[in-house]
C-alpha positions in Angstrom: 17.9 14.1 44.3 18.8 13.8 40.6 21.1 16.2 38.8 19.5 18.5 36.3 22.3 17.5 33.8 20.5 14.2 33.5 17.5 15.8 31.7 16.7 14.0 28.4 14.6 16.2 26.1 11.9 14.2 24.4 10.4 15.9 21.4 7.0 14.5 20.3 6.8 15.2 16.6 4.2 12.9 15.1 1.0 15.0 14.9 -0.8 16.1 11.8 -1.9 19.7 12.7 -5.1 19.7 10.6 -6.4 22.9 12.3 -3.7 24.8 10.3 -4.9 23.5 6.9 -4.3 24.3 4.0 -0.6 24.9 4.9 -0.4 22.0 7.4 -1.5 18.7 5.9 -0.8 15.0 6.6 2.0 15.0 4.0 3.9 17.9 5.8 2.4 18.9 9.1 2.9 22.2 10.9 5.8 21.1 13.1 8.1 20.8 10.1 7.2 24.1 8.6 8.4 27.7 9.3 5.2 29.2 10.4 6.3 31.6 13.1 9.9 32.4 12.0 12.6 31.3 9.5 13.0 28.1 11.5 10.5 25.3 11.6 8.6 24.8 14.8 10.4 21.5 15.3 13.8 23.2 14.9 12.8 26.0 17.3 11.9 23.3 19.9 15.3 21.5 19.4 17.1 24.8 19.8 15.2 25.5 23.0 16.8 22.5 24.7 20.3 22.8 23.1 22.2 23.9 26.2 24.2 20.8 27.0 25.0 22.0 30.5 21.4 21.4 31.3 20.1 19.0 28.7 21.3 15.7 27.2 21.1 15.1 23.4 17.4 15.0 22.4 15.3 12.0 21.7 12.7 12.6 19.0 9.5 10.4 18.7 7.8 10.7 15.4 5.8 8.7 12.8 7.6 6.7 10.2 6.4 9.1 7.4 8.3 12.0 9.0 11.6 10.3 10.0 13.7 11.9 7.3 12.3 15.3 8.0 13.1 14.9 11.7 16.7 13.9 11.0 17.4 16.3 8.2 15.9 19.4 10.0 17.9 18.6 13.1 21.1 18.2 11.1 20.4 21.6 9.4 20.8 23.4 12.7 23.8 21.2 13.9 21.9 19.0 16.3 22.2 15.2 16.5 19.1 13.5 17.8 18.1 9.9 18.4 14.9 9.4 16.3 12.5 6.7 17.5 9.6 5.7 15.1 6.1 5.0 16.2 4.8 2.2 13.9 1.2 3.5 14.4 -0.4 6.4 16.2 -1.5 5.5 19.8 -1.8 9.0 21.2 0.6 10.6 23.7 0.4 7.9 26.5 2.2 5.0 24.7 4.6 7.5 23.0 5.7 9.0 26.2 6.0 5.7 28.0 8.2 4.4 25.2 10.3 7.6 25.3 10.9 7.1 29.0 12.1 3.6 28.5 14.4 4.6 25.6 15.7 7.6 27.6 16.8 5.2 30.4 18.8 3.2 27.8 20.4 6.4 26.6 21.1 8.2 29.9 20.6 5.7 32.7 17.7 4.4 34.8 17.7 7.6 37.0 17.4 10.1 34.2 14.8 12.9 34.1 12.7 13.4 31.0 11.5 16.7 29.6 8.6 16.0 27.2 7.8 18.8 24.7 5.5 19.0 21.8 7.3 19.8 18.6 4.7 22.3 17.4 4.6 24.8 20.3 6.1 28.3 20.4 8.0 29.7 23.4 9.1 33.3 23.2 11.0 33.8 26.4 13.9 31.4 26.5 15.4 32.3 29.8 12.1 32.2 31.6 11.5 28.8 30.0 14.9 27.5 31.3 14.1 28.9 34.8 10.9 26.9 34.8 12.8 23.7 33.7 15.3 24.1 36.5 12.5 24.6 39.0 10.6 21.6 37.7 13.7 19.5 37.7 14.1 20.0 41.4 10.6 18.8 42.1 10.9 15.9 39.6 14.1 14.9 41.5 12.0 14.7 44.6 9.5 12.3 43.0 7.0 14.4 41.1 5.6 14.4 37.6 5.7 18.1 36.9 3.5 19.7 34.2 4.1 23.2 32.9 1.1 25.5 33.6 1.1 28.8 31.8 0.0 31.9 33.6 -3.0 33.1 31.6 -3.2 36.7 30.3 -6.9 36.3 29.2 -9.8 33.8 29.5 -9.4 31.2 26.8 -12.0 28.5 26.0 -9.6 26.7 23.6 -7.2 25.5 26.4 -7.5 23.0 29.2 -6.8 24.4 32.7 -5.0 23.3 35.9 -6.2 24.1 39.4 -3.1 24.4 41.5 -3.1 23.2 45.1 -0.6 23.5 48.0 3.0 24.5 47.5 6.0 22.2 48.2 8.3 23.8 50.7 9.7 27.1 49.6 9.4 26.6 45.9 6.7 27.8 43.5 6.0 24.3 42.5 2.5 23.3 43.6 0.4 20.1 43.8 -2.2 19.6 41.0 -5.7 19.7 42.6 -7.4 19.1 39.3 -7.1 19.0 35.5 -10.1 20.8 33.9 -11.3 20.3 30.3 -11.8 23.3 28.0 -14.4 25.6 29.6 -16.9 28.0 28.1 -15.8 31.7 28.0 -17.6 32.6 31.3 -16.1 29.7 33.2 -12.7 30.5 31.7 -13.0 34.1 33.1 -13.8 32.6 36.5 -10.8 30.3 36.3 -8.6 33.3 35.5 -9.8 35.1 38.6 -9.3 32.1 40.8 -5.6 31.5 39.7 -6.0 28.6 37.4 -3.3 27.9 34.8 -3.4 26.9 31.2 -2.4 23.3 30.7 0.5 23.4 28.2 0.7 19.6 27.8 4.5 19.6 28.5 6.0 17.6 31.3 9.2 17.0 33.3 9.5 13.7 35.3 11.8 10.9 36.4 11.6 8.2 33.7 11.1 5.4 36.1 8.3 7.2 38.0 6.3 7.7 34.9 6.7 4.0 34.0 5.7 2.9 37.6 2.6 5.1 37.6 1.6 3.9 34.1 2.0 0.4 35.4 -0.4 1.1 38.2 -3.1 2.6 36.0 -2.5 1.1 32.5 -0.6 -2.1 32.7 -1.7 -3.1 29.2 0.0 0.0 27.7 3.2 -0.6 29.6 3.3 -4.3 28.6 2.8 -3.6 24.9 5.1 -0.6 24.8 7.8 -2.4 26.8 7.7 -5.3 24.3 8.0 -2.9 21.4 11.0 -1.2 22.9 12.7 -4.4 23.9 12.4 -5.8 20.3 13.1 -2.4 18.6 15.6 -2.5 15.7 18.1 -0.1 14.1 16.9 0.9 10.6 19.2 3.3 8.7 20.1 5.0 12.1 16.4 5.2 13.2 15.1 3.3 16.2 12.1 1.4 14.9 9.7 0.2 17.6 8.3 -3.3 17.0 5.0 -2.7 15.1 3.1 -5.8 16.3 3.8 -5.1 20.0 3.2 -1.4 19.7 -0.1 -1.9 17.9 -1.3 -4.0 20.9 -1.3 -1.0 23.1 -4.5 0.8 23.9 -4.6 4.4 22.4 -4.8 6.9 25.3 -3.4 10.4 26.0 -0.9 10.7 28.8 -3.4 13.0 30.6 -6.0 10.3 30.8 -3.6 7.4 31.2 -1.6 8.9 34.1 -1.8 12.6 34.9 -5.4 12.8 35.9 -5.1 9.7 38.1 -1.7 10.0 39.8 -1.1 11.6 43.3 2.4 12.6 42.2 1.3 15.3 39.8 2.7 18.8 40.3 2.7 22.0 38.4 5.2 24.8 37.9 3.8 28.2 36.6 5.6 29.1 33.4 5.8 32.8 33.0 7.1 32.6 29.5 4.9 33.5 26.5 3.6 30.3 25.0 1.3 29.1 22.3 0.3 25.7 21.1 -0.4 27.1 17.6 -3.7 25.2 17.7 -5.5 27.5 15.2 -5.0 30.3 12.7 -6.1 32.7 15.4 -3.3 31.5 17.7 -0.7 32.1 14.9 -2.1 35.5 14.2 -1.6 36.5 17.8 2.1 36.0 17.4 2.4 38.7 14.7 2.0 42.4 15.2 -0.9 43.9 13.4 -1.0 47.1 11.3 -3.0 50.2 12.3 -6.2 48.6 11.0 -5.7 45.5 13.0 -4.8 43.4 10.0 -2.0 40.8 9.9 -0.7 39.8 6.4 2.0 37.5 5.1 3.1 36.8 1.6 1.7 38.5 -1.6 -1.3 40.2 -0.1 -3.0 43.6 -0.8 -5.9 44.8 1.2 -8.3 47.7 0.7 -10.7 49.1 3.3 -10.2 46.0 5.5 -9.7 45.6 9.2 -9.1 43.0 11.9 -8.3 40.3 9.4 -5.6 37.7 8.9 -4.6 37.1 5.3 -1.7 34.9 4.3 -0.6 33.5 1.0 2.0 30.9 0.2 1.5 31.3 -3.5 -0.9 33.4 -5.5 -1.5 37.1 -5.0 -4.5 37.6 -2.7 -6.3 41.0 -3.1 -9.3 41.7 -0.9 -11.7 44.6 -0.4 -13.9 45.3 2.7 -12.8 42.5 4.9 -13.7 42.7 8.6 -12.8 40.0 11.1 -12.0 37.5 8.3 -9.2 34.9 7.9 -7.9 34.0 4.5 -5.1 31.4 3.9 -4.1 30.6 0.4 -1.7 28.0 -1.1 -1.1 27.1 -4.8 -4.0 24.6 -4.7 -6.4 25.6 -1.9 -7.9 28.7 -0.3 -9.4 28.8 3.2 -11.9 31.6 4.0 -13.7 32.0 7.3 -14.8 34.4 10.1 -11.8 34.7 12.4 -13.7 33.3 15.3 -14.4 30.1 13.5 -10.8 29.0 13.3 -11.4 26.0 15.7 -13.8 24.5 13.1 -11.0 23.9 10.5 -10.4 20.4 11.8 -14.0 19.5 11.0 -13.7 21.1 7.6 -10.7 18.9 6.8 -12.6 15.8 7.9 -15.3 16.8 5.4 -12.8 17.3 2.6 -11.3 13.9 3.3 -14.7 12.3 3.2 -15.2 13.9 -0.2 -11.8 12.4 -1.3 -10.1 15.7 -2.1 -6.4 15.2 -2.6 -5.7 18.6 -1.1 -7.2 17.6 2.2 -4.1 15.5 2.9 -1.4 16.1 0.3 0.5 19.2 -0.9 1.2 20.0 -4.5 4.9 19.6 -3.6 5.5 16.3 -1.9 8.8 15.6 0.0 10.6 12.4 -0.2 14.0 11.2 1.2 15.5 11.7 -2.2 14.0 15.1 -3.0 10.6 16.3 -4.1 7.9 16.0 -6.7 5.3 18.6 -7.5 2.1 18.3 -9.5 1.9 20.6 -12.5 -1.2 19.4 -14.1 -3.6 16.5 -13.5 -6.5 15.2 -15.6 -8.3 12.0 -16.7 -5.6 9.4 -17.5 -2.6 11.8 -17.2 -0.6 13.4 -14.5 2.3 15.8 -15.1 4.9 16.3 -12.3 8.2 18.2 -11.7 10.7 15.9 -10.0 13.8 17.1 -8.2 16.4 14.5 -7.1 19.2 15.7 -4.8 22.8 14.9 -5.6 23.8 11.3 -4.9 20.2 10.2 -4.2 18.2 7.5 -6.0 14.6 6.4 -6.1 13.5 2.8 -5.5 13.8 0.1 -8.2 10.1 -0.3 -9.1 7.4 -0.9 -11.6 3.8 0.1 -12.2 0.8 -2.1 -13.2 -1.4 0.7 -14.6 0.8 3.5 -16.0 3.6 4.3 -18.4 5.9 7.3 -17.9 7.9 9.8 -20.0 10.9 11.6 -18.4 12.3 14.9 -19.9 15.4 16.1 -18.2 15.6 19.9 -17.8 18.6 20.2 -15.5 21.4 17.8 -14.5 22.0 14.2 -15.5 19.7 11.3 -14.9 21.0 7.8 -14.5 18.1 5.5 -15.6 17.8 1.8 -15.0 15.2 0.1 -17.2 14.7 -3.7 -17.3 18.4 -4.3 -16.4 19.9 -1.7 -18.7 21.6 1.4 -17.2 22.0 4.6 -19.3 22.2 8.4 -18.9 19.7 11.0 -20.0 21.0 14.5 -20.2 19.5 18.0 -20.4 16.9 18.4 -23.2 16.8 14.6 -23.7 14.0 12.3 -22.8 13.2 8.6 -22.3 10.1 6.4 -22.2 9.3 3.9 -19.5 6.6 1.4 -20.7 3.9 0.0 -18.4 5.4 -2.9 -16.4 9.0 -1.8 -17.0 11.3 -2.3 -14.0 13.0 1.0 -13.6 14.9 3.4 -11.3 15.9 7.0 -11.4 19.2 8.3 -9.8 21.2 11.5 -9.7 25.0 10.8 -10.1 25.8 14.5 -10.4 26.8 17.3 -8.0 23.7 19.5 -8.7 20.0 18.8 -8.4 18.5 16.7 -11.1 15.3 18.3 -12.4 12.9 16.6 -14.8 9.3 16.6 -16.0 7.4 13.4 -15.7 4.3 12.7 -17.7 2.3 9.7 -16.5 -0.4 8.2 -18.6 -2.6 5.2 -17.9 -5.8 3.9 -16.4 -4.8 4.5 -12.7 -2.2 7.1 -11.5 -2.3 6.7 -7.7 0.9 6.6 -5.7 0.0 3.2 -4.4 0.6 1.7 -7.9 4.3 1.2 -7.0 5.8 -2.2 -6.7 9.2 -1.8 -5.1 12.0 -4.3 -5.6 14.9 -2.4 -3.9 14.9 0.7 -1.9 17.9 2.4 -0.1 15.4 4.0 2.4 13.8 0.7 3.4 10.2 1.8 2.5 7.5 -0.8 1.9 
């Protein structure tokens, strides 16, 4: 039997969270945002496994676009994590198999792995830890244990688990079947028959998962194994080999292993849990007022009931709402009947097909060096506010289709232009002609803030030719 001190937490943090649009978008998905508390969902997940008497240091698997978020937000709460980068999305199967292989390198071949989604909420920490300890015992005896959640109502938005026989004197049971999302009537029957919600979180011996995956999906294991074997260290991140990883079939861990193995077991988690898979799910985590309304941000309601209204920017004032959800940001407003929250993903797909910037990007975009935020955009011009953190610098670059004007409003800018280096101070400006090779840096101790005015025939972010970059971006 393996010791529970060998548990390596693996945090899967690469999803896009489109069902929580317009706050969650491709540029900054829900796991890296403080949706349920002052911490981000990702930070809450890291803190959940911070007891080093039970868990080893965490391993985070995320997409390259989010690598600096993952490291910075872990550092903000005093946690050091190994961050492994998926070169391309291949669903949870390849990601978890890669994590098991990396965990063995970090903690030994016999380690246990606790795989958690970075965007779930757990409200009862001690009950969660109790479930982990119980699952670790079963995993140490050769089981791949999934966490089933004891339902409190019939839900058609979750998959279900039908538990089978118990193992010895424990509450861990065999998995008789995994069941897809049912209709409401079937969900009610499942509840009466003792089914559990499928949380999609697992605890297992690393080698057992690899062995079972080799039985069912040898192509995945071969491709992922090659990507781990040839992984490289890049600025402290573990970058999996992109060519090898891309050769893996895309498949969820449920389809690749869990629904086919005879080693699956389930422990009933009695902690309160949510996958925050919709605005309805987030609403349920917040206490409503006497009229059944939940509000957040600058919101004023009159004669309204049973509604969820949230604003991350402008004042939202509404009259006569009943069972309506409204979510507002600086550049987009979502309005829908509350029961249609599962349709937001389809709406986002439609917005992307219509090429709306707001479908994928926020007005404020985060970069390793700081942020930029759109102030105004029109034909042949784009005005941004740029903030560069102390000691940081942008890449040495040029543009084929635009020129830029920089006006410093706070701090000192160190500007490189065609080999010349000079400073631009507050209330001063400089002009960067089309084709000029340039770089912006902040040599000071405070944030550098400037207004950038772009003009030209094409103003997309892909019109950047990089010559040098301290963040190793393409």
